[in-house]
C-alpha positions as CSV (number, residue, x, y, z in Angstrom):
1,M,0.0,0.0,0.0
2,E,1.4,3.4,-1.0
3,R,1.8,5.8,1.9
4,I,2.3,9.6,2.4
5,D,4.6,10.7,5.2
6,P,2.2,12.5,7.8
7,A,4.9,15.1,8.2
8,R,4.2,16.3,4.6
9,I,0.6,17.2,5.4
10,P,-0.1,20.9,6.1
11,Q,-1.1,21.6,9.7
12,R,-3.5,24.1,11.2
13,I,-2.7,25.5,14.6
14,L,-5.7,25.8,16.9
15,Y,-5.7,28.7,19.3
16,T,-5.1,26.0,22.0
17,G,-1.8,25.3,20.4
18,A,-2.8,21.9,19.2
19,K,-2.1,20.9,15.5
20,M,-4.8,19.7,13.3
21,P,-3.9,18.1,9.9
22,A,-5.3,20.3,7.2
23,I,-7.1,17.4,5.5
24,G,-9.0,14.7,7.2
25,L,-11.1,11.7,6.5
26,G,-14.9,12.2,6.9
27,T,-16.7,9.1,8.1
28,F,-20.3,9.9,7.1
29,G,-21.1,7.0,4.8
30,S,-24.4,8.6,3.8
31,D,-27.0,6.1,2.6
32,H,-24.5,3.9,0.7
33,A,-21.5,2.8,2.9
34,S,-22.0,0.4,5.8
35,A,-20.4,0.8,9.2
36,E,-18.0,-2.0,8.2
37,L,-17.0,-0.5,5.0
38,V,-16.4,3.0,6.6
39,A,-14.2,1.3,9.2
40,S,-12.2,-0.5,6.6
41,A,-11.6,2.9,4.9
42,V,-10.3,4.3,8.2
43,R,-8.0,1.3,8.5
44,S,-6.6,1.9,5.0
45,A,-6.4,5.6,5.7
46,I,-4.3,5.2,8.8
47,A,-1.8,3.0,6.9
48,M,-1.7,5.6,4.2
49,G,-0.8,8.5,6.5
50,Y,-4.1,10.1,7.4
51,R,-4.1,11.4,10.9
52,H,-7.3,13.4,11.1
53,F,-10.5,11.6,11.4
54,D,-14.0,13.3,11.6
55,C,-16.6,11.1,13.3
56,A,-20.0,11.6,14.8
57,A,-22.4,9.6,16.9
58,C,-25.2,9.9,14.4
59,Y,-23.2,8.2,11.7
60,G,-23.7,4.9,13.4
61,N,-20.2,3.6,12.9
62,E,-18.2,4.7,15.9
63,K,-18.0,1.2,17.5
64,E,-16.6,-0.2,14.3
65,I,-14.1,2.7,13.8
66,G,-13.1,2.3,17.5
67,E,-12.1,-1.3,16.8
68,V,-9.9,-0.1,14.0
69,F,-8.3,2.6,16.2
70,E,-7.6,0.0,19.0
71,E,-6.2,-2.4,16.4
72,A,-3.8,0.3,15.2
73,F,-2.7,1.2,18.6
74,T,-2.1,-2.4,19.6
75,A,-0.1,-3.1,16.5
76,G,1.9,0.0,16.9
77,T,0.9,1.3,13.5
78,V,0.1,4.7,15.1
79,Q,0.2,6.2,18.5
80,R,-2.9,7.9,20.0
81,E,-1.2,11.3,20.3
82,E,-0.5,11.1,16.5
83,L,-4.2,11.2,15.7
84,F,-6.5,14.1,15.6
85,V,-9.9,12.6,16.3
86,A,-13.2,14.6,16.1
87,S,-16.7,13.7,17.0
88,K,-20.0,15.4,17.5
89,V,-23.0,15.3,20.0
90,W,-26.2,14.6,18.1
91,N,-29.3,16.7,18.3
92,D,-31.2,14.3,20.6
93,R,-28.6,14.7,23.3
94,H,-29.1,18.5,24.1
95,G,-30.8,18.0,27.4
96,A,-29.3,18.7,30.8
97,R,-26.3,16.3,31.5
98,D,-27.0,14.7,28.2
99,V,-23.9,16.0,26.5
100,I,-21.4,14.6,29.0
101,A,-23.2,11.2,28.8
102,A,-23.1,11.3,25.0
103,C,-19.4,12.1,24.9
104,A,-18.7,9.2,27.3
105,E,-20.5,6.9,24.9
106,T,-18.6,8.1,21.9
107,L,-15.3,7.7,23.9
108,R,-16.3,4.2,24.8
109,D,-17.2,3.4,21.2
110,L,-14.2,4.9,19.7
111,R,-12.0,3.2,22.5
112,L,-10.3,6.5,23.3
113,D,-9.5,8.3,26.5
114,Y,-10.1,11.7,25.0
115,L,-11.2,13.5,21.8
116,D,-9.1,16.2,20.2
117,I,-12.2,18.2,19.4
118,Y,-15.9,17.6,20.1
119,Y,-18.6,19.6,18.1
120,V,-22.2,20.6,18.6
121,H,-23.5,18.9,15.5
122,W,-26.4,21.2,14.9
123,P,-27.3,24.3,17.0
124,F,-30.7,23.0,18.0
125,P,-32.2,19.9,19.4
126,N,-34.3,19.0,16.3
127,Y,-34.1,15.3,15.7
128,H,-34.9,13.1,12.7
129,P,-34.6,9.3,12.4
130,P,-32.0,7.9,10.0
131,F,-32.9,7.6,6.3
132,C,-36.0,9.8,6.8
133,D,-37.7,11.4,3.9
134,V,-37.1,15.1,3.1
135,D,-40.7,15.9,3.9
136,E,-40.6,14.3,7.4
137,R,-41.2,16.7,10.3
138,N,-40.7,16.3,14.0
139,P,-43.5,18.1,15.9
140,D,-41.1,18.8,18.7
141,S,-38.6,20.7,16.5
142,K,-37.7,24.2,17.6
143,P,-36.0,27.2,16.2
144,F,-32.5,28.2,17.4
145,S,-32.5,29.6,20.9
146,V,-29.5,31.2,22.6
147,E,-30.6,30.0,26.0
148,R,-31.0,26.4,24.8
149,F,-27.8,26.5,22.9
150,M,-25.7,27.9,25.8
151,G,-27.1,25.1,28.0
152,V,-25.5,22.7,25.6
153,W,-22.3,24.8,25.4
154,R,-21.8,24.9,29.2
155,Q,-21.8,21.1,29.2
156,M,-19.2,21.2,26.3
157,E,-17.0,23.4,28.4
158,R,-17.3,21.0,31.3
159,L,-15.9,18.2,29.1
160,V,-12.8,20.3,28.6
161,D,-12.6,20.9,32.3
162,M,-12.9,17.1,32.9
163,G,-10.1,16.4,30.3
164,L,-12.4,14.3,28.2
165,V,-11.9,16.6,25.2
166,R,-9.0,18.9,24.3
167,A,-11.1,21.4,22.3
168,I,-14.7,22.1,21.5
169,G,-16.4,23.3,18.3
170,M,-19.6,24.4,16.6
171,S,-21.2,23.3,13.4
172,N,-23.8,24.5,11.0
173,M,-23.7,28.0,12.5
174,T,-24.3,31.4,10.8
175,I,-22.8,34.8,11.6
176,P,-25.8,36.1,13.5
177,K,-25.9,32.9,15.7
178,L,-22.2,33.2,16.3
179,E,-22.5,36.9,17.2
180,A,-25.2,35.9,19.6
181,V,-23.3,33.2,21.4
182,L,-19.6,34.0,21.2
183,P,-19.8,36.8,23.8
184,L,-21.3,34.3,26.3
185,V,-18.9,31.5,26.1
186,R,-16.3,30.7,28.7
187,I,-14.3,28.5,26.3
188,R,-14.2,29.5,22.8
189,P,-14.8,27.1,19.9
190,A,-11.5,26.1,18.3
191,A,-13.1,25.2,15.0
192,V,-16.4,25.6,13.2
193,E,-17.6,23.0,10.7
194,M,-19.5,24.4,7.7
195,E,-20.4,23.3,4.2
196,L,-17.6,24.6,2.0
197,H,-17.0,23.8,-1.7
198,P,-16.1,25.9,-4.8
199,A,-19.8,26.7,-5.5
200,F,-20.5,27.5,-2.0
201,R,-17.6,29.4,-0.4
202,Q,-19.5,31.1,2.4
203,Q,-17.0,34.0,2.2
204,E,-18.4,36.2,4.8
205,L,-18.8,33.3,7.3
206,F,-15.4,32.1,6.5
207,D,-13.9,35.5,7.0
208,Y,-15.8,36.0,10.2
209,V,-14.6,32.7,11.7
210,K,-11.0,33.3,10.7
211,A,-11.0,36.8,12.3
212,Q,-12.2,35.2,15.5
213,G,-9.1,33.0,15.6
214,I,-11.4,29.9,14.8
215,E,-10.5,27.3,12.2
216,P,-13.0,26.5,9.5
217,V,-13.4,22.8,8.8
218,G,-15.3,22.2,5.5
219,F,-17.7,19.3,4.9
220,C,-19.0,18.5,1.5
221,P,-15.7,19.8,0.0
222,L,-16.4,17.9,-3.3
223,G,-19.9,19.1,-3.6
224,S,-21.1,15.9,-2.0
225,P,-22.3,13.9,-5.1
226,D,-23.1,11.0,-2.8
227,R,-25.1,12.9,-0.3
228,P,-28.5,11.5,0.8
229,E,-31.3,11.8,-1.7
230,R,-33.3,14.0,0.8
231,D,-30.6,16.7,0.4
232,K,-30.8,16.9,-3.4
233,T,-32.9,19.4,-5.3
234,P,-33.1,20.1,-9.0
235,E,-31.3,23.5,-8.8
236,D,-28.2,22.0,-7.2
237,I,-24.9,22.6,-9.1
238,A,-22.3,19.8,-9.5
239,D,-19.0,21.4,-8.5
240,L,-16.8,18.9,-10.2
241,Q,-18.6,19.4,-13.5
242,M,-18.1,23.2,-13.5
243,P,-16.1,24.2,-16.6
244,E,-13.6,26.2,-14.5
245,I,-12.8,23.3,-12.3
246,V,-12.6,20.8,-15.3
247,A,-10.3,23.1,-17.2
248,I,-7.8,23.4,-14.3
249,A,-8.0,19.7,-13.7
250,E,-7.1,19.1,-17.3
251,A,-4.1,21.5,-17.0
252,H,-2.8,19.6,-14.0
253,H,-3.7,16.2,-15.5
254,V,-5.7,15.2,-12.4
255,H,-9.4,14.5,-11.6
256,P,-11.5,17.6,-10.7
257,V,-11.8,16.1,-7.1
258,L,-8.2,16.9,-6.5
259,I,-8.6,20.5,-7.7
260,A,-11.4,21.0,-5.2
261,L,-9.2,19.7,-2.4
262,K,-6.1,21.7,-3.4
263,W,-8.3,24.8,-3.5
264,A,-9.7,24.0,-0.1
265,V,-6.4,23.6,1.7
266,Q,-4.7,26.5,-0.1
267,R,-7.6,28.8,0.7
268,G,-7.2,28.0,4.5
269,Q,-10.0,25.6,5.3
270,T,-9.6,22.0,6.4
271,P,-11.6,19.6,4.1
272,I,-12.8,16.3,5.3
273,P,-13.6,14.3,2.2
274,F,-15.0,10.7,2.4
275,S,-14.1,7.6,0.2
276,T,-14.1,3.9,0.7
277,K,-11.7,3.3,-2.3
278,E,-8.0,3.0,-1.5
279,K,-7.0,4.7,-4.7
280,N,-9.1,7.7,-3.9
281,L,-8.0,7.8,-0.3
282,Y,-4.4,7.9,-1.4
283,S,-4.8,10.5,-4.3
284,N,-6.9,12.8,-2.0
285,L,-4.1,12.8,0.7
286,R,-1.3,13.1,-1.8
287,S,-2.9,16.0,-3.7
288,V,-2.3,18.5,-0.9
289,T,1.4,17.7,-0.7
290,E,2.4,18.5,-4.2
291,D,1.6,20.5,-7.4
292,P,-0.2,23.6,-5.8
293,L,-2.7,25.7,-7.7
294,T,-1.4,28.9,-9.0
295,D,-2.6,32.3,-7.8
296,A,-4.3,32.8,-11.2
297,E,-6.1,29.4,-10.7
298,M,-7.1,30.2,-7.1
299,Q,-8.6,33.5,-8.6
300,I,-10.5,31.6,-11.2
301,L,-12.0,29.2,-8.6
302,A,-12.9,32.3,-6.5
303,G,-15.3,33.1,-9.3
304,C,-17.2,29.7,-9.0
305,E,-19.4,31.0,-6.1
306,R,-23.1,30.2,-6.9
307,G,-24.6,30.3,-3.4
308,N,-25.2,26.6,-3.9
309,R,-26.0,25.2,-0.4
310,L,-26.3,21.4,-0.6
311,V,-27.2,20.4,2.9
312,K,-30.3,22.5,3.4
313,G,-31.7,20.8,6.5
314,Q,-35.3,20.6,5.6
315,V,-35.9,17.8,8.0
316,F,-35.1,20.0,10.9
317,L,-37.8,22.6,10.2
318,W,-40.2,23.3,13.1
319,P,-44.1,23.5,12.9
320,G,-44.9,26.7,11.1
321,A,-41.7,26.9,9.1
322,S,-42.1,26.3,5.5
323,D,-38.8,26.9,3.8
324,W,-35.3,25.7,4.6
325,R,-33.9,29.2,4.5
326,E,-35.8,29.9,7.7
327,L,-33.6,27.3,9.3
328,W,-30.3,29.2,8.4
329,D,-31.7,32.8,8.8
330,E,-28.4,34.0,7.4
331,D,-29.0,37.6,7.8
332,G,-30.5,37.3,11.2
333,S,-33.6,39.3,10.1
334,Q,-36.0,36.6,11.5
335,R,-34.1,36.3,14.8
336,Y,-36.3,33.3,16.0
337,W,-34.1,32.9,19.1
338,E,-35.5,36.2,20.5
339,Q,-38.9,34.4,20.7
340,G,-37.7,31.7,23.0
């Protein structure tokens, strides 16, 4: 098996001083990859030189991934301190004391003593069952609330105090939501996960997070062609088929996937692509260690913005909300959280 020296992978430095590899392996198998297949990909990725793994309880595969981690530690393939392991608390664990219990379960499943970072997966307790239809609605869903969110964040901070996590983070946030909660936190988020790909650069949010000393971690870095059917709509744009990306890929004699990853790392975000194929795992990792994009190519890709949000979150809408844009409330004009 071909291998990339982990020392060649660019690193992000969190405000805590910890190093985070600037490319990771996502472990969301969507609706097409079993837990065993994802775990097998993690096994191959460790052998290839991956050191950043992005997990989550709701992906339903942490037990299987934990077996791979333990196997690697026992064999001496890698030491625990060489890995950067992330996980996330799911929406149905936002109640009082639920977060700490959820983290303990994740640590048990992953067979780890600590997480390098633990994210609040979504900023509200809205739950949906796995593989649900896009039109499914939970009658208990609620809009974002600063009070509810801070109740979760206080538990996240406690995890740091307890030594169970080294850093904490947020995910699926917007500038108005961040502006509402950041002044209230005791321990700042070290990273914020957000959807980031050439056709959805989220430049204002990206710049805001960077200005706060927070690292942006980008999911859907390839435009997520294998995302669940519930997240697909007719107006979606396929990033990897955009003429600009195809032309640059031809110039570099590589697949468009690798152009999207080079762009992401050079821009300053940390992509977490997912694949179960060894060939793709290797080429994804190798791509960020060689043949960088030129300034002119980066400028061309900056023009690919189309406002193309792929993960719209329709299944999280609350009673009375009719459009997924209400979920994000990107300009803060609706300010649902002021209503409770």
